MIGUPA-435099 format. One line per 8 residues: number of its first residue (from 1); for each residue x, y, z of N, C-alpha, C. Coordinates in Angstrom, 2 decimals. Atoms other than C-alpha are relative to their C-alpha. Example, Ala and Ser with C-alpha at 12.3 -4.5 7.8 and 13.67 -1.06 7.14 Angstrom:
BEGIN
1) 0.89/-1.19/0.00/12.30/-4.50/7.80/0.90/1.20/0.00 ~ -0.82/-1.19/-0.06/13.67/-1.06/7.14/-0.77/1.09/0.73
This chain:
BEGIN
1) 1.23/-0.50/0.42/-1.51/50.97/-17.52/0.57/1.44/-0.73 ~ -0.20/-0.97/1.44/0.57/53.80/-19.62/1.44/-0.22/-0.28 ~ -1.12/0.16/0.74/3.44/52.44/-21.46/0.94/1.10/-0.16 ~ -0.81/-1.15/-0.06/4.71/55.67/-22.67/0.73/0.23/1.28 ~ -0.38/-1.02/-1.33/5.15/57.15/-19.40/0.99/-1.31/0.95 ~ -1.27/0.91/-0.19/7.05/53.85/-18.38/1.50/-0.28/-0.57 ~ -1.16/-0.20/0.81/9.18/54.12/-20.91/0.83/1.44/0.16 ~ -0.49/-1.19/-0.58/10.03/57.68/-19.99/0.72/-0.18/1.39
9) -0.99/0.16/-1.24/11.05/56.56/-16.39/0.99/-1.14/-0.23 ~ -1.08/0.34/0.53/13.07/53.91/-17.83/1.18/0.30/-0.76 ~ -0.68/-1.07/0.85/14.70/56.18/-20.36/0.75/0.79/1.46 ~ -1.12/-0.67/-0.75/15.69/58.10/-17.41/0.68/-0.70/1.11 ~ -0.70/0.88/-0.58/17.25/55.08/-15.69/-0.47/-0.51/1.04 ~ 0.97/0.82/-1.76/14.51/54.17/-12.66/-0.83/-0.99/-0.48 ~ 1.16/0.94/-0.03/11.87/51.73/-12.33/-1.18/0.95/0.35 ~ 1.41/-0.43/-0.98/8.26/52.36/-11.52/0.10/-0.56/1.13
17) 0.05/0.24/-1.19/9.02/49.94/-8.83/0.91/0.91/1.19 ~ -1.37/-0.79/-1.33/12.02/52.00/-6.99/-1.30/1.63/0.15 ~ 0.88/-1.33/-1.12/9.60/55.24/-6.93/-1.18/-0.06/0.16 ~ 1.04/0.39/-1.06/7.09/53.49/-5.97/-0.11/0.13/1.15 ~ -0.42/0.42/-0.86/8.77/52.05/-3.26/0.42/1.06/1.22 ~ -0.45/-1.51/-1.09/10.62/55.47/-1.99/-1.07/0.63/0.25 ~ 1.38/-1.00/-0.23/7.06/57.53/-2.21/-0.34/-0.93/0.98 ~ 0.99/0.62/-1.22/4.92/54.73/-0.39/0.78/-0.07/1.65
25) -1.12/-0.08/-0.98/8.26/54.43/1.98/-0.32/1.12/1.12 ~ -0.03/-1.65/-0.85/8.17/57.84/2.95/-1.59/0.35/0.48 ~ 1.45/-0.77/0.05/4.44/58.34/2.77/-0.60/0.65/-0.73 ~ 0.03/-1.28/0.61/4.76/60.80/0.28/0.27/1.29/1.08 ~ -0.23/-1.55/-0.80/5.58/63.30/3.10/1.18/0.21/-1.02 ~ -0.79/-1.08/1.05/7.60/66.20/1.70/-0.28/-0.14/-1.54 ~ 0.31/0.04/1.54/6.29/65.28/-1.76/-1.47/0.52/-0.47 ~ 1.02/-0.26/0.48/2.55/65.93/-1.62/-0.71/1.28/1.65
33) 0.42/-0.80/-0.91/0.68/68.63/0.49/-0.64/-0.94/1.56 ~ 0.67/1.13/-0.89/-0.33/67.47/4.14/-1.47/-0.64/0.11 ~ 0.86/0.59/0.18/-3.75/67.03/3.59/-0.28/-1.75/-0.72 ~ 0.22/1.01/0.69/-3.23/64.60/0.86/1.07/-1.05/0.54 ~ -0.52/1.12/-0.99/-0.52/62.66/3.21/-0.64/-0.63/0.55 ~ 1.43/0.41/-0.86/-3.44/62.25/5.44/-0.82/-1.16/-0.87 ~ 0.74/0.90/0.79/-5.35/60.59/2.49/0.70/-1.16/-0.28 ~ -0.76/1.09/0.44/-2.80/58.61/1.51/0.28/-1.12/1.16
41) -0.24/1.03/-1.25/-2.34/57.20/5.06/-1.60/-1.13/0.49 ~ 1.43/0.67/0.17/-5.90/56.26/5.37/-0.89/-0.57/-0.93 ~ 0.73/0.14/0.78/-6.84/55.40/2.04/-0.06/-1.71/0.06 ~ 0.60/1.27/-0.55/-6.43/51.68/2.82/-0.40/-0.59/0.22 ~ 0.36/0.55/-0.76/-7.93/51.44/5.42/-1.49/0.32/-0.65 ~ 0.95/-0.40/0.26/-11.32/53.05/3.74/-0.28/-1.25/-1.36 ~ -0.07/0.48/1.08/-10.63/51.12/0.21/0.69/-1.23/-0.46 ~ -0.93/1.24/0.40/-8.23/48.44/0.46/1.36/0.45/-0.06
49) -1.23/0.09/0.23/-4.46/47.80/0.27/0.41/0.40/-1.51 ~ -0.41/-0.30/1.17/-4.26/48.02/-3.51/-0.24/1.50/-0.36 ~ 0.21/-1.43/0.32/-5.64/51.55/-3.72/1.46/0.79/0.14 ~ -1.68/-0.90/0.05/-1.92/52.54/-2.53/0.78/-0.03/-1.25 ~ -0.69/-0.05/1.52/-0.50/51.47/-5.87/-0.87/0.29/-1.23 ~ 1.03/-1.10/1.60/-3.37/52.71/-8.23/0.35/1.64/0.86 ~ -0.46/-1.24/-0.40/-2.79/55.87/-5.87/1.71/0.87/-0.71 ~ -1.57/-0.21/0.72/1.27/55.78/-7.21/-0.37/0.01/-1.48
57) 0.32/0.12/1.30/-0.01/55.36/-10.54/-0.82/1.16/-0.48 ~ 0.88/-1.27/0.07/-2.41/58.26/-10.49/1.11/0.95/0.34 ~ -0.57/-0.88/0.01/0.15/60.14/-9.44/1.19/0.19/-1.09 ~ -0.94/-0.36/1.43/2.63/59.30/-12.02/-0.67/0.25/-1.06 ~ 0.82/-0.79/1.26/-0.10/59.89/-14.68/-0.09/1.82/0.01 ~ 0.17/-1.19/-0.54/-0.17/63.28/-12.92/1.26/0.98/-0.42 ~ -1.35/-0.47/0.19/3.56/63.83/-13.58/0.53/-0.48/-1.15 ~ 0.18/0.58/1.39/3.15/62.67/-17.20/1.05/0.70/-0.71
65) -0.64/-1.27/0.54/4.65/65.99/-18.67/1.28/0.30/0.63 ~ -1.22/0.01/-0.30/7.18/66.13/-16.33/1.00/-0.88/-0.04 ~ -0.60/1.15/0.08/8.55/62.40/-16.59/0.52/-0.14/-1.82 ~ -0.70/0.04/1.49/8.54/62.49/-20.57/0.99/1.17/-0.44 ~ -0.78/-1.19/0.10/10.03/66.16/-20.51/1.64/0.00/0.79 ~ -1.40/0.42/-0.86/13.04/64.96/-18.15/0.50/-1.68/-0.75 ~ -0.53/1.20/0.12/13.23/61.28/-19.83/1.09/-0.02/-0.79 ~ -1.01/0.10/0.73/16.55/60.31/-21.71/-0.07/0.70/-1.40
73) 0.00/-0.75/1.38/15.06/61.24/-25.20/-0.34/1.14/-0.16 ~ -0.08/-1.52/0.57/14.92/64.96/-24.81/1.30/0.46/0.29 ~ -1.19/-0.83/-0.22/17.87/67.28/-25.37/-0.13/0.31/1.17 ~ -0.47/-1.03/-0.92/17.05/69.42/-22.39/-0.46/-0.62/1.40 ~ 0.58/0.53/-1.47/16.07/67.06/-19.59/0.73/0.24/1.07 ~ -0.77/-0.56/-1.16/17.21/67.16/-16.04/0.22/-1.16/-0.08 ~ 0.07/1.23/-0.61/18.03/64.12/-13.88/-1.14/-0.64/0.24 ~ 0.78/0.39/-0.18/14.95/62.25/-13.78/-0.48/-0.44/1.63
81) -0.25/0.28/-0.89/15.97/60.82/-10.84/-0.19/1.33/1.36 ~ 0.04/-1.41/-0.32/16.30/64.34/-9.17/-1.25/0.45/0.45 ~ 1.16/-0.38/0.07/13.15/65.15/-10.58/-1.36/-0.54/0.80 ~ 0.76/0.80/-0.41/11.08/62.37/-9.35/0.02/0.16/1.67 ~ -0.01/-0.17/-1.43/12.28/62.24/-5.44/0.48/1.28/0.51 ~ 0.22/-1.48/-0.89/12.43/65.94/-4.87/-0.94/1.06/-0.71 ~ 1.34/-0.74/0.73/9.58/67.50/-6.89/-0.92/-0.08/1.30 ~ 1.16/-0.16/-1.20/6.80/68.99/-4.39/-1.42/-0.38/-1.61
89) 1.17/0.34/0.93/3.67/67.34/-5.99/-1.34/1.05/0.69 ~ 0.97/-1.12/-0.33/1.53/70.52/-5.29/-1.47/-0.10/-0.46 ~ 1.30/-0.50/0.48/-1.31/70.30/-7.68/-0.80/-1.34/0.25 ~ 0.33/1.33/-0.49/-2.17/66.55/-6.99/-1.00/-0.01/1.09 ~ 1.02/0.07/-1.03/-5.69/65.95/-5.49/-0.38/-1.55/0.13 ~ 0.72/1.25/-0.29/-7.13/62.45/-4.45/-1.09/0.01/-0.83 ~ 1.86/-0.28/0.25/-10.90/63.64/-5.06/0.01/0.30/-1.62 ~ 0.11/-0.13/1.66/-9.69/64.49/-8.98/0.20/-1.82/-0.55
97) -0.53/1.46/0.85/-8.30/60.75/-9.53/-0.91/-1.29/0.88 ~ 1.13/0.98/-0.64/-10.96/58.52/-7.49/-0.40/-0.54/-0.78 ~ 1.08/1.20/1.32/-12.93/57.28/-10.14/1.08/-0.58/-0.85 ~ -0.88/0.47/0.93/-9.92/56.65/-12.24/0.74/-1.62/0.99 ~ -0.72/0.86/-1.03/-8.59/54.82/-8.80/-1.28/-1.50/-0.04 ~ 0.95/0.68/0.43/-11.91/52.95/-9.27/0.36/-0.90/-0.83 ~ 0.34/0.79/1.22/-11.98/51.84/-12.64/1.45/-1.16/0.39 ~ -0.87/1.03/0.11/-8.28/50.55/-12.12/0.10/-1.55/0.96
105) 0.52/1.01/-0.77/-9.64/48.35/-9.27/-0.95/-0.85/-0.56 ~ 0.75/0.88/0.86/-12.08/47.08/-11.55/0.73/-1.02/-0.67 ~ -1.01/0.29/0.88/-9.33/46.22/-13.84/0.66/-1.11/0.71 ~ -1.20/0.66/-0.32/-6.81/44.87/-11.65/-0.34/-0.58/1.18 ~ -0.13/0.20/-1.58/-8.09/44.10/-8.32/0.33/-1.87/0.28 ~ 0.00/1.39/0.17/-8.20/40.30/-9.16/2.12/-0.45/0.47 ~ -1.91/0.07/-0.04/-3.97/40.37/-9.81/0.13/0.27/1.68 ~ -0.91/-0.19/-1.44/-3.52/42.45/-6.61/-0.42/-0.87/0.93
113) 0.84/0.99/-0.96/-5.96/40.20/-4.56/1.51/-1.74/-0.13 ~ -1.00/1.42/-0.11/-3.37/37.15/-5.77/1.27/-0.12/0.41 ~ -1.01/-0.37/-0.32/-0.35/38.42/-4.55/-0.13/-0.04/1.64
């Protein structure tokens, strides 16, 4: 979905899958405000299970600046793992990204159902 973002994550020594698994295993508990945690939990029941993956993609896009700023390619970087696994994501709101998730569903739903 965003090659530069993926390369920033890889440059920080992580994979998108690792971050996604970590966040989803915890249901974003401790990362997002409580109301967003609840929305993440309800999301697959309302829109389908693929929306959990779309949600993670939108959170990563939301954090793009933090990821790029802390990738291995910048001299002032912090440890990207610490940034992504300890960052409180206070400004992310599902309502601001729902149209993007719907766009992703139209583009990738056939791939998500094949798995």
